[in-house]
N, C-alpha and C positions, 0 to 999 in steps of 0.2 A: 363458507369462505370458499372462494373459487381458488384454483391452482395459481393464477396470475396474481392473486392477492397474497397468497402463501408465499411465492417466490418473492414477491415486493417486500414482505416483512424481512425475509431472510436477507436479502440485499441491504435493507436499513440496518439490520443488526451487524453485516459484514462491514458496512461503511463506517458505522461507530466503531467497531473493533479495530479497524484499519486506522482510523484517526486517533484513537486512543494510543496505538502503538507508535504512530508517526508523533504525537506529541511527546511520549516517553522518550523515544529516541533522541528527540531534539534535546530534550533536557539532558539525558547523559551525554551527549556529544558536547554541549556546554560546560558541563560538570566536569568532564575529562580534560577539557581544555583549560578551565580554571584550576584544576589541580596541577597540570603540568606548569602553569606558570607561577603557581605557589611554590612548588617543589624545585624548579630549574631556573625560575626568572623568565623564561620564554617558551613559546609553544610552536612545535613545527607542525606535527600531525597527530595530537592526540584528539580523539573523538572524529577524526575525518570519516572514518568507515560507518559509524553509527549516522552521521549527518548525511552521507550519501546513500545509506539505506533508507533512510527517513525520506528524503527529497526525490530521488528517482524511483523508489518501488512504492513505498506505502501511501503517499500523498497521491500520486496518479491512480492507484488501485481504489484509494477511498473515493475519489471523484467519479470513477467509472461505475462503483458499484453504487455510489448515490444517485447518478444518472440513470442508470438502468432501474433503480427502484422509482424513480419520477416516471420514467417511460412507462414502466408497467403499471403503475397508480392511475396514470392518465388514459392509458388504453391507446397509446400511440401505435403507429403502424410499425414503427422501427423497436418495439419493445422487445422482442426477443433477439433481434440482432444486437441490440444494445446489451442485452443480457450475456450472449456469446461474447461480445467483445470484453466485457468486464471478467468474465470467466477466463479468456484467453490471457487478458493483461494480468490476472493473478497467478496462472499456472506457467506459462511459457517462460517468463523470465527464472522460474525456479528450476525447469527441466533443462534450458539452455545450456548452463555449465555441466550438467551430467552428460548431455549429448557429446559437448566438447570433449569431455574427459575419455569418454568410451570410444569416440572416432580416433583418438591417437593411435 
């Protein structure tokens, strides 16, 4: 197995993992909203943070790793650029709040 194929399999596993977490967060968001409606009769923001994390972070990163895996498997020229973009898409949003906190 070449390095490219090994990295492609890792990307497939990461895309699957991010997709599972995306689905889990969406379900948790809807359950929190339903629980708020049951308890209080209305919902204002229950489950909003889970929904935002799922839609704005986990779904795009899953798509990035999935597309990087396709590029690596197909041997396209942009395969390593796509890999770099996928890694940056997963890591940079996690470091951005830390840098903002330290820069204060």
